[in-house]
C-alpha positions in Angstrom: -46.5 -17.5 -1.1 -44.1 -19.9 -2.7 -40.8 -20.9 -1.0 -38.3 -22.8 -3.1 -35.5 -23.6 -0.7 -34.4 -27.2 -0.9 -35.9 -29.6 1.7 -32.4 -31.3 1.7 -31.2 -28.2 3.5 -33.8 -28.1 6.1 -34.9 -31.7 6.6 -38.5 -32.6 6.7 -41.1 -31.5 9.4 -43.6 -34.3 10.5 -46.3 -31.9 11.7 -48.5 -29.4 9.8 -46.5 -26.3 10.0 -47.9 -24.0 7.4 -49.4 -23.6 4.0 -46.1 -22.6 2.4 -44.8 -25.0 -0.2 -41.7 -26.1 1.6 -43.3 -26.0 5.1 -40.6 -23.8 6.6 -42.1 -20.9 8.5 -40.8 -17.4 9.0 -39.5 -16.7 12.6 -40.2 -13.5 14.5 -38.4 -13.2 17.8 -39.6 -10.3 20.1 -37.2 -9.5 23.0 -38.1 -7.0 25.8 -35.6 -5.7 28.2 -35.9 -5.8 32.0 -39.5 -7.2 31.8 -40.8 -9.1 34.7 -44.1 -11.2 34.4 -46.0 -8.1 35.5 -48.6 -8.7 32.7 -52.3 -9.4 32.6 -51.7 -12.7 30.8 -49.6 -13.8 33.7 -52.4 -13.0 36.1 -51.4 -9.6 37.3 -54.7 -7.6 37.7 -52.9 -4.3 37.9 -51.8 -3.9 34.4 -53.5 -4.5 31.1 -51.3 -5.6 28.3 -53.9 -6.4 25.5 -51.4 -7.1 22.8 -49.1 -9.4 24.7 -52.3 -11.1 26.0 -53.4 -11.5 22.3 -50.1 -13.2 21.6 -50.5 -15.3 24.6 -53.8 -16.6 23.6 -52.3 -18.2 20.5 -49.1 -19.3 22.2 -47.8 -21.9 24.6 -47.2 -19.6 27.7 -44.4 -20.7 30.0 -45.4 -19.8 33.5 -42.0 -21.0 34.9 -39.3 -19.8 32.6 -36.0 -18.5 33.9 -33.0 -16.6 32.7 -29.4 -17.9 33.3 -28.0 -14.6 34.4 -30.0 -11.6 35.6 -28.0 -9.0 33.6 -28.6 -7.9 30.1 -25.2 -8.9 28.4 -24.6 -12.3 29.9 -28.3 -13.3 29.7 -28.5 -12.4 26.0 -25.2 -13.9 25.1 -26.3 -17.1 26.8 -29.5 -17.2 24.8 -28.0 -16.3 21.5 -25.1 -18.8 21.7 -27.0 -21.6 23.5 -24.3 -21.8 26.1 -24.6 -21.3 29.9 -22.8 -18.4 31.6 -20.0 -20.5 33.1 -19.2 -21.8 29.5 -19.4 -18.3 28.1 -17.3 -16.7 30.9 -18.8 -13.2 30.3 -20.1 -11.6 33.5 -19.7 -7.9 32.8 -20.2 -5.5 29.8 -16.6 -4.9 29.0 -15.8 -5.0 25.2 -12.6 -6.9 25.9 -14.5 -9.7 27.7 -16.8 -10.4 24.7 -13.9 -10.3 22.3 -12.0 -12.8 24.4 -14.9 -15.1 24.4 -15.2 -15.0 20.6 -11.5 -15.9 20.3 -12.0 -18.8 22.8 -15.1 -20.2 21.4 -15.2 -19.7 17.6 -17.5 -22.7 17.5 -20.2 -21.0 19.4 -22.1 -19.7 16.4 -25.0 -17.4 17.4 -28.6 -18.2 16.7 -28.8 -15.6 14.0 -25.6 -16.9 12.2 -26.9 -20.5 12.3 -30.2 -19.5 10.7 -28.3 -17.5 8.1 -26.0 -20.4 7.3 -29.2 -22.7 7.2 -30.8 -20.6 4.4 -32.7 -18.0 6.2 -32.7 -14.2 5.6 -31.7 -12.9 9.0 -32.6 -9.3 10.0 -32.1 -7.7 13.5 -33.5 -4.5 14.9 -33.0 -2.9 18.4 -31.4 -4.5 21.3 -30.6 -8.2 20.6 -27.2 -8.8 22.1 -26.0 -6.2 24.6 -25.5 -2.9 22.8 -22.4 -3.1 20.5 -22.1 -6.9 20.8 -23.8 -8.0 17.7 -21.6 -9.2 14.8 -22.6 -7.7 11.5 -21.6 -11.0 9.8 -24.3 -12.9 11.5 -27.0 -11.0 9.7 -28.1 -10.9 6.0 -28.0 -7.1 6.3 -26.3 -4.9 9.0 -28.5 -4.9 12.1 -30.1 -1.7 13.2 -29.7 -1.2 16.9 -30.4 2.5 16.6 -27.8 5.2 17.6 -24.9 4.5 19.9 -26.2 4.5 23.5 -29.8 4.4 22.2 -30.8 3.2 25.7 -30.3 6.8 26.9 -32.8 8.4 24.4 -34.8 11.1 25.9 -37.0 13.9 24.7 -35.4 17.3 23.8 -37.0 20.6 24.5 -37.5 21.2 20.9 -37.0 18.8 17.9 -36.0 15.1 17.7 -35.1 13.0 20.6 -31.5 13.0 21.9 -29.1 10.7 23.5 -28.4 12.0 27.0 -25.2 11.9 28.8 -25.5 8.9 31.3 -24.9 11.0 34.3 -27.4 13.8 33.2 -30.2 11.4 32.2 -33.5 11.8 34.0 -34.9 8.7 35.6 -38.4 9.4 34.3 -39.7 11.4 31.3 -43.2 11.5 29.9 -43.3 14.0 26.9 -46.6 14.4 25.0 -45.3 12.9 21.8 -46.3 10.3 19.3 -45.0 6.7 19.6 -42.5 7.1 16.7 -40.8 10.1 18.3 -38.8 7.5 20.2 -36.8 4.7 18.7 -39.2 1.9 19.8 -41.9 3.4 17.6 -39.5 4.1 14.7 -38.2 0.6 15.0 -41.5 -0.9 14.7 -42.2 1.0 11.6 -38.9 -0.3 10.1 -39.8 -3.8 11.0 -43.2 -3.6 9.5 -41.6 -2.4 6.2 -39.1 -5.2 6.3 -41.9 -7.7 6.8 -43.8 -6.4 3.8 -40.7 -6.0 1.6 -39.3 -9.5 2.2 -38.7 -11.6 -0.8 -40.3 -15.0 0.0 -37.9 -16.9 -2.0 -36.2 -17.6 1.4 -37.7 -17.8 4.9 -37.1 -14.9 7.2 -35.6 -14.9 10.6 -36.3 -11.5 12.2 -35.4 -10.4 15.7 -36.5 -7.1 17.3 -35.4 -6.1 20.7 -37.3 -3.3 22.6 -35.2 -1.5 25.2 -37.9 -0.3 27.4 -38.8 -0.8 30.2 -35.1 -0.6 30.8 -34.0 2.6 32.5 -34.4 5.5 32.0 -38.2 5.2 32.2 -39.1 7.3 29.2 -42.4 6.8 27.2 -45.0 8.9 25.6 -47.4 10.6 28.1 -50.5 8.7 26.8 -49.1 5.5 28.3 -48.6 7.3 31.7 -52.2 8.4 31.5 -53.5 4.8 31.2 -52.7 3.7 34.7 -52.4 5.1 38.1 -50.7 3.0 40.7 -51.8 3.3 44.4 -50.3 2.2 47.7 -51.5 -1.3 47.1 -48.9 -1.6 44.3 -46.0 -1.1 46.8 -44.0 -4.3 47.7 -45.4 -6.3 50.5 -41.9 -7.3 51.5 -39.5 -4.3 51.1 -36.7 -5.8 53.2 -34.3 -8.5 52.4 -35.2 -12.1 53.3 -34.7 -13.1 56.9 -31.2 -14.7 57.5 -30.0 -13.8 53.9 -26.3 -12.8 53.3 -25.7 -9.4 51.9 -24.4 -10.8 48.7 -27.8 -12.3 47.9 -29.6 -9.0 47.5 -26.9 -6.2 47.3 -27.0 -5.4 43.6 -25.0 -2.2 43.6 -21.5 -3.7 43.6 -20.8 -2.7 40.1 -21.7 1.0 40.6 -18.7 2.3 42.6 -17.8 4.9 40.0 -21.3 6.2 39.8 -21.4 6.5 43.6 -18.0 8.3 43.7 -19.2 11.0 41.3 -21.8 12.2 43.9 -19.9 11.5 47.0 -21.6 8.3 48.0 -19.3 5.7 49.6 -19.5 2.0 48.6 -20.4 0.0 51.8 -18.3 -2.9 52.8 -19.4 -6.5 52.4 -20.4 -6.7 56.1 -22.2 -3.3 56.3 -25.8 -4.4 56.0 -27.4 -0.9 56.8 -25.0 0.7 54.5 -26.0 -1.7 51.8 -29.6 -1.2 52.3 -29.3 2.6 51.9 -27.6 2.4 48.5 -29.1 -0.8 47.1 -30.5 -0.6 43.5 -27.9 1.9 42.5 -28.4 1.3 38.8 -31.7 3.2 39.3 -30.4 5.5 42.0 -27.7 6.8 39.5 -30.2 8.6 37.3 -31.1 12.2 37.8 -34.2 12.6 40.0 -33.8 9.3 42.0 -32.7 9.3 45.6 -29.0 8.5 45.5 -28.7 7.3 49.2 -31.3 6.5 51.9 -34.7 4.8 51.9 -37.1 6.0 49.2 -40.4 7.6 50.1 -43.6 5.8 49.1 -44.3 8.7 46.8 -41.1 8.2 44.9 -41.6 4.5 44.7 -45.1 5.0 43.3 -43.6 7.4 40.6 -41.1 4.8 39.6 -43.7 2.0 39.5 -45.9 4.2 37.3 -43.2 5.0 34.9 -42.1 1.3 34.7 -45.5 0.3 33.8 -46.0 3.1 31.3 -43.0 1.8 29.5 -44.4 -1.7 29.4 -47.7 -0.3 28.0 -45.6 1.5 25.2 -43.9 -1.7 24.2 -47.3 -3.6 24.3 -48.7 -1.1 21.8 -45.7 -1.6 19.4 -46.3 -5.4 19.6 -49.9 -4.9 18.7 -48.8 -3.2 15.4 -46.7 -6.3 14.6 -49.6 -8.6 15.2 -52.0 -6.4 13.2 -49.7 -6.5 10.2 -49.2 -10.3 10.3 -53.0 -10.8 10.7 -53.8 -8.5 7.8 -51.4 -10.3 5.5 -52.7 -13.7 6.8 -49.3 -14.6 8.1 -49.9 -15.2 11.8 -50.6 -18.9 11.3 -47.5 -19.3 9.2 -45.0 -17.7 11.5 -43.2 -19.0 14.5 -43.3 -16.1 17.1 -41.1 -16.2 20.3 -41.6 -13.7 23.0 -39.1 -13.3 25.9 -37.4 -11.0 28.4 -33.7 -11.2 29.2 -34.4 -11.2 33.0 -36.9 -10.0 35.6 -36.7 -6.7 37.6 -37.0 -5.8 41.3 -39.5 -3.0 42.1 -38.6 -2.3 45.7 -39.0 -5.9 46.9 -36.1 -7.4 48.8 -34.8 -3.9 49.3 -33.8 -4.1 45.6 -34.5 -2.1 42.5 -33.3 -3.4 39.1 -32.0 -6.9 38.4 -28.6 -8.6 39.2 -29.8 -11.1 42.0 -30.6 -14.8 42.0 -34.0 -14.3 43.5 -37.2 -15.5 41.7 -38.1 -11.8 40.8 -34.8 -11.2 38.9 -34.6 -14.6 37.2 -38.1 -15.5 36.3 -39.2 -14.2 32.9 -42.2 -14.1 30.6 -41.8 -16.4 27.7 -44.2 -17.7 25.1 -44.0 -19.5 21.8 -46.6 -19.5 19.0 -45.8 -21.9 16.2 -47.7 -23.5 13.2 -49.1 -26.8 14.2 -48.8 -26.1 18.0 -52.0 -25.8 20.0 -52.1 -22.8 22.4 -51.9 -23.5 26.2 -50.0 -22.9 29.4 -47.3 -25.0 30.9 -45.9 -25.3 34.4 -42.8 -27.1 33.3 -39.6 -25.3 34.3 -37.7 -24.1 31.3 -34.8 -21.8 30.5 -33.9 -19.1 28.1 -30.9 -21.2 27.0 -33.4 -23.7 25.7 -34.7 -21.4 22.9 -31.9 -22.0 20.5 -32.4 -25.7 20.2 -36.2 -25.2 20.3 -36.1 -23.0 17.2 -33.8 -25.4 15.4 -36.2 -28.2 16.3 -39.3 -26.2 15.2 -37.9 -25.5 11.7 -35.8 -28.6 11.3 -32.4 -27.0 11.2 -29.7 -29.3 12.5 -28.6 -28.3 16.1 -25.0 -27.2 16.5 -23.0 -29.6 18.8 -22.1 -26.8 21.3 -25.7 -26.2 22.6 -26.2 -26.7 26.3 -30.0 -26.2 26.4 -32.7 -28.7 25.5 -35.5 -28.4 22.9 -38.9 -27.5 24.4 -40.9 -28.9 21.4 -42.0 -31.9 23.5 -43.5 -29.4 26.1 -45.0 -27.4 23.4 -46.8 -30.6 22.3 -47.7 -31.6 25.8 -48.1 -28.4 27.9 -49.3 -30.5 30.8 -45.7 -31.6 31.3 -44.4 -30.7 34.7 -41.0 -30.8 36.5 -37.6 -29.9 35.5 -34.9 -27.6 36.9 -33.6 -24.2 36.0 -30.0 -22.9 36.7 -29.2 -19.2 37.2 -26.1 -17.5 38.5 -24.7 -14.1 39.4 -21.2 -12.8 40.2 -21.0 -10.6 43.3 -18.0 -8.3 44.4 -16.0 -9.9 41.5 -15.0 -12.7 43.9 -18.1 -14.6 44.5 -20.3 -16.6 42.2 -23.8 -17.4 43.4 -25.2 -20.4 41.6 -29.0 -21.2 42.0 -31.0 -24.2 41.2 -34.9 -23.9 41.0 -37.1 -27.0 41.1 -40.8 -27.5 41.6 -40.6 -26.6 45.2 -37.3 -25.0 46.2 -34.8 -22.3 45.2 -31.3 -23.3 46.5 -28.4 -20.9 46.1 -24.7 -21.6 46.9 -22.2 -18.7 46.9 -18.7 -20.0 45.8 -15.5 -18.1 46.6 -14.0 -18.0 43.0 -10.4 -18.2 44.0 -10.8 -21.7 45.7 -14.3 -22.9 45.0 -15.3 -22.9 48.6 -19.0 -22.4 49.4 -19.2 -19.4 51.8 -23.0 -18.8 51.9 -26.1 -20.8 51.2 -29.7 -19.9 50.7 -32.9 -22.1 50.7 -36.4 -20.9 50.0 -39.5 -23.2 50.1 -41.9 -22.0 47.5 -44.6 -24.2 48.8 -44.6 -22.3 52.1 -42.9 -19.0 51.1 -43.5 -18.2 47.5 -42.1 -14.7 47.9 -38.7 -16.0 49.3 -38.8 -14.1 52.5 -37.0 -16.6 54.8 -33.8 -18.3 54.1 -34.0 -21.7 55.6 -30.4 -23.0 54.7 -29.0 -22.8 58.2 -32.0 -24.2 60.0 -31.6 -27.7 61.5 -34.7 -29.2 60.0 -33.7 -28.4 56.5 -30.2 -29.9 56.3 -31.2 -33.0 54.5 -32.9 -30.9 51.7 -29.8 -28.6 51.6 -27.5 -31.5 51.1 -29.8 -33.1 48.4 -30.1 -29.9 46.4 -26.5 -29.0 46.8 -25.5 -32.3 45.3 -27.9 -31.7 42.4 -26.6 -28.2 41.9 -23.0 -29.3 41.8 -23.9 -32.0 39.3 -26.0 -29.7 37.1 -23.3 -27.0 37.1 -20.6 -29.7 36.5 -18.7 -28.9 39.6 -16.9 -31.3 42.0 -17.9 -31.4 45.7 -14.7 -29.8 46.9 -16.5 -26.5 47.5 -18.4 -27.7 50.5 -17.5 -26.0 53.8 
């Protein structure tokens, strides 16, 4: 297949990228919503994901990759602009907030726009930015996210799928239908056709975003039939960490309106028991889930079952993509990126859903397959914000000056690299910002009062002794030296002054 784009446009790649004449590979980026590393290729024996595993075998797998914000919109905006959340300033899903950002930072061209300006044909399908945030001008053709509110797609009694009213949407649904009854299957078919129809006079940058396993947990019945969770799947630590502040794990603070509809009262910031009874309200707000109170083991197992079924559904779609690339002898000539926008709590830490700074919510599956890069695994700490500069580096596009991440190509070439830090953050109660630093051993979190920058709470978890983050050590006398050291590093990394210390 001959590509005739000028090398002056792209620069020159020193490695052996592909058999194409100009050496510039197509790029396929696969995004999955709400996916924790609960995958067989990440060592989880409970679930078999043969197609993601197949991609892992030809990729460099990042065992310690982290999102910058454990919420769909801010996480994806950070990745696609190459900016950290504080620089973006978007912490909710309001349309006005994203519009204000674009006016404030017109220099922050998205990854798709940068590749389009660099000579690529850019195509987008499914959820890439948060729903409704993609700009049509970033793409060579108008992106296809599906119908408005496609995330709420459910099966109808008769006929095609429908978009449900948010407050009438079942939390679980498993109709006996074919894959392409739902948008994920139909989208895969569209993407396969796009790959086959692409005019190779220009390289292709194609992004596809699968919404599942985001709520509601809806997938064809055959994927529910492939796995049956038992009590061993239930979280070993269903309560919040010892000595942890409520703001660390209470992730229902944005759901006051949904609570009010059903007569559930939002607990106060100091009401620990009340917070436990409504935590994870994103999930609780769907029909069929317990609105308030502790969930039974039976209900938890049903939810676990449905979550995994959705993962298996997405895995099957990814298999179709890999099959097509392999049949057309394009696997070795294509850069493939696989990532999730954040992790997901499944009853651990008294939480369901995301929106915390814990390891479970911030650690993500991430892998990169690229021509000239040998497969492997790496323990180097990396971040989603690094993907923008990494892709530029891989295809020799110049990097925009606004990028805050760092290219991972050196790690791709030497996966044995270790070390590094990852920065994550999350806003709580609209008046505190929790900023987290993860290094090889520790997770340190400082909660800043936004009106004056004062640190009001601290968390410290020692992963060498406590990998599940069950005990907050921040207030213990024997750990104050570590707290001071990590806090100084956190303030430096987030470019904050030290005026916030209590």
